[in-house]
C-alpha atoms as an extended CHARMM CRD file, in Angstrom:
* protein
*
        82  EXT
         1         1  MET       CA            -84.5450000000      -81.1260000000      -39.5840000000  PROA      1               0.0000000000
         2         2  LYS       CA            -82.8850000000      -84.5150000000      -39.2560000000  PROA      2               0.0000000000
         3         3  PRO       CA            -79.0900000000      -84.3710000000      -38.7440000000  PROA      3               0.0000000000
         4         4  PHE       CA            -76.4880000000      -86.2440000000      -40.7460000000  PROA      4               0.0000000000
         5         5  PHE       CA            -73.4620000000      -87.8140000000      -39.0920000000  PROA      5               0.0000000000
         6         6  ALA       CA            -69.8510000000      -88.5240000000      -39.9330000000  PROA      6               0.0000000000
         7         7  TYR       CA            -68.6030000000      -91.3800000000      -37.7670000000  PROA      7               0.0000000000
         8         8  MET       CA            -65.6130000000      -93.5970000000      -37.1000000000  PROA      8               0.0000000000
         9         9  LEU       CA            -65.5870000000      -97.2160000000      -35.9990000000  PROA      9               0.0000000000
        10        10  ARG       CA            -62.7200000000      -99.1760000000      -34.4760000000  PROA      10              0.0000000000
        11        11  CYS       CA            -62.7680000000     -102.6630000000      -35.9430000000  PROA      11              0.0000000000
        12        12  SER       CA            -61.7140000000     -105.8880000000      -34.2180000000  PROA      12              0.0000000000
        13        13  ASP       CA            -58.3640000000     -105.7930000000      -36.0470000000  PROA      13              0.0000000000
        14        14  ARG       CA            -57.7640000000     -102.2800000000      -34.5730000000  PROA      14              0.0000000000
        15        15  SER       CA            -58.2150000000     -100.5980000000      -37.9490000000  PROA      15              0.0000000000
        16        16  TYR       CA            -60.6050000000      -97.6760000000      -38.4220000000  PROA      16              0.0000000000
        17        17  TYR       CA            -63.6030000000      -97.2970000000      -40.6990000000  PROA      17              0.0000000000
        18        18  VAL       CA            -65.0590000000      -93.8720000000      -41.4820000000  PROA      18              0.0000000000
        19        19  GLY       CA            -68.5490000000      -93.3170000000      -42.8900000000  PROA      19              0.0000000000
        20        20  HSD       CA            -71.5770000000      -91.0390000000      -42.9140000000  PROA      20              0.0000000000
        21        21  THR       CA            -75.3000000000      -91.5900000000      -42.4120000000  PROA      21              0.0000000000
        22        22  ASP       CA            -78.5940000000      -89.9590000000      -41.5060000000  PROA      22              0.0000000000
        23        23  ASP       CA            -79.4760000000      -92.7250000000      -39.0080000000  PROA      23              0.0000000000
        24        24  LEU       CA            -76.4630000000      -93.4130000000      -36.8310000000  PROA      24              0.0000000000
        25        25  GLU       CA            -78.0360000000      -96.0030000000      -34.5310000000  PROA      25              0.0000000000
        26        26  SER       CA            -79.3280000000      -98.1660000000      -37.3920000000  PROA      26              0.0000000000
        27        27  ARG       CA            -76.1220000000      -97.8270000000      -39.3800000000  PROA      27              0.0000000000
        28        28  ILE       CA            -73.9310000000      -98.9370000000      -36.4640000000  PROA      28              0.0000000000
        29        29  ALA       CA            -76.2590000000     -101.8900000000      -35.8340000000  PROA      29              0.0000000000
        30        30  ALA       CA            -76.0190000000     -102.8480000000      -39.5220000000  PROA      30              0.0000000000
        31        31  HSD       CA            -72.2080000000     -102.7670000000      -39.3530000000  PROA      31              0.0000000000
        32        32  GLN       CA            -72.3010000000     -104.7990000000      -36.1300000000  PROA      32              0.0000000000
        33        33  HSD       CA            -74.4720000000     -107.5160000000      -37.6900000000  PROA      33              0.0000000000
        34        34  GLY       CA            -72.5020000000     -107.7470000000      -40.9420000000  PROA      34              0.0000000000
        35        35  ALA       CA            -75.3550000000     -106.2780000000      -43.0030000000  PROA      35              0.0000000000
        36        36  VAL       CA            -73.0410000000     -103.6820000000      -44.5820000000  PROA      36              0.0000000000
        37        37  PRO       CA            -71.0130000000     -105.5130000000      -47.2230000000  PROA      37              0.0000000000
        38        38  GLY       CA            -67.3550000000     -104.6820000000      -47.4890000000  PROA      38              0.0000000000
        39        39  TYR       CA            -64.7130000000     -103.5550000000      -45.0430000000  PROA      39              0.0000000000
        40        40  THR       CA            -66.4370000000     -103.9660000000      -41.6720000000  PROA      40              0.0000000000
        41        41  SER       CA            -68.2620000000     -107.2050000000      -42.4590000000  PROA      41              0.0000000000
        42        42  THR       CA            -65.0860000000     -109.2450000000      -41.8750000000  PROA      42              0.0000000000
        43        43  ARG       CA            -63.7560000000     -107.0990000000      -39.0030000000  PROA      43              0.0000000000
        44        44  ARG       CA            -66.5070000000     -107.4210000000      -36.4000000000  PROA      44              0.0000000000
        45        45  PRO       CA            -67.2090000000     -106.5300000000      -33.7180000000  PROA      45              0.0000000000
        46        46  VAL       CA            -66.9580000000     -102.8050000000      -34.3820000000  PROA      46              0.0000000000
        47        47  PHE       CA            -67.0900000000      -99.9780000000      -31.8460000000  PROA      47              0.0000000000
        48        48  LEU       CA            -68.2250000000      -96.4040000000      -32.3930000000  PROA      48              0.0000000000
        49        49  VAL       CA            -65.2920000000      -94.2130000000      -31.3360000000  PROA      49              0.0000000000
        50        50  TRP       CA            -66.2200000000      -90.8250000000      -32.8530000000  PROA      50              0.0000000000
        51        51  GLN       CA            -69.2220000000      -89.0490000000      -34.3140000000  PROA      51              0.0000000000
        52        52  GLN       CA            -70.1330000000      -85.5300000000      -35.3760000000  PROA      52              0.0000000000
        53        53  ALA       CA            -73.5280000000      -84.1800000000      -36.4400000000  PROA      53              0.0000000000
        54        54  PHE       CA            -74.0590000000      -81.9370000000      -39.4790000000  PROA      54              0.0000000000
        55        55  GLY       CA            -76.9710000000      -80.0540000000      -40.9790000000  PROA      55              0.0000000000
        56        56  THR       CA            -76.5440000000      -81.4940000000      -44.4810000000  PROA      56              0.0000000000
        57        57  ARG       CA            -75.4680000000      -84.7480000000      -46.0890000000  PROA      57              0.0000000000
        58        58  SER       CA            -72.8160000000      -82.9200000000      -48.1200000000  PROA      58              0.0000000000
        59        59  GLU       CA            -71.1540000000      -81.5900000000      -44.9360000000  PROA      59              0.0000000000
        60        60  ALA       CA            -71.0860000000      -85.0850000000      -43.4160000000  PROA      60              0.0000000000
        61        61  LEU       CA            -69.7260000000      -86.5910000000      -46.6440000000  PROA      61              0.0000000000
        62        62  GLU       CA            -67.0540000000      -83.8910000000      -46.9240000000  PROA      62              0.0000000000
        63        63  THR       CA            -65.9080000000      -84.6270000000      -43.3630000000  PROA      63              0.0000000000
        64        64  GLU       CA            -65.9510000000      -88.3820000000      -44.0280000000  PROA      64              0.0000000000
        65        65  ARG       CA            -63.6870000000      -87.9200000000      -47.0460000000  PROA      65              0.0000000000
        66        66  GLN       CA            -61.3520000000      -85.6150000000      -45.1190000000  PROA      66              0.0000000000
        67        67  VAL       CA            -60.9850000000      -87.9800000000      -42.1500000000  PROA      67              0.0000000000
        68        68  LYS       CA            -60.5130000000      -91.0120000000      -44.4530000000  PROA      68              0.0000000000
        69        69  GLY       CA            -57.4350000000      -89.2860000000      -45.8470000000  PROA      69              0.0000000000
        70        70  TRP       CA            -55.8210000000      -88.8980000000      -42.4390000000  PROA      70              0.0000000000
        71        71  GLY       CA            -53.2100000000      -91.2100000000      -40.9660000000  PROA      71              0.0000000000
        72        72  ARG       CA            -53.7690000000      -93.3140000000      -37.8760000000  PROA      72              0.0000000000
        73        73  ALA       CA            -52.1940000000      -90.8000000000      -35.4470000000  PROA      73              0.0000000000
        74        74  LYS       CA            -54.4480000000      -87.9660000000      -36.6050000000  PROA      74              0.0000000000
        75        75  LYS       CA            -57.5550000000      -90.1840000000      -36.4000000000  PROA      75              0.0000000000
        76        76  GLU       CA            -56.6040000000      -91.2060000000      -32.8630000000  PROA      76              0.0000000000
        77        77  ALA       CA            -56.0880000000      -87.5370000000      -31.9260000000  PROA      77              0.0000000000
        78        78  LEU       CA            -59.6130000000      -86.8000000000      -33.1890000000  PROA      78              0.0000000000
        79        79  ILE       CA            -60.9980000000      -89.6930000000      -31.1200000000  PROA      79              0.0000000000
        80        80  ALA       CA            -59.1530000000      -88.3370000000      -28.0550000000  PROA      80              0.0000000000
        81        81  GLY       CA            -60.5620000000      -84.8590000000      -28.6750000000  PROA      81              0.0000000000
        82        82  ASP       CA            -57.1920000000      -83.2740000000      -29.4690000000  PROA      82              0.0000000000
């Protein structure tokens, strides 16, 4: 079974973008090349700073939504593994 991922990118302006996907490598490349319209397309380059694998898309999406609601300090604690 193919895993799904929740992930976080650090953008060039030091902001964070949180998303989910079933193909992490391709999705990060798409963000990096500006192929994903929206937030990251004007904040390149982006860097993958956190990822977590899940068994279902709904689990990855739930985590994405949760992390999006967090403040900067909590996101940075997650990145640091705290």
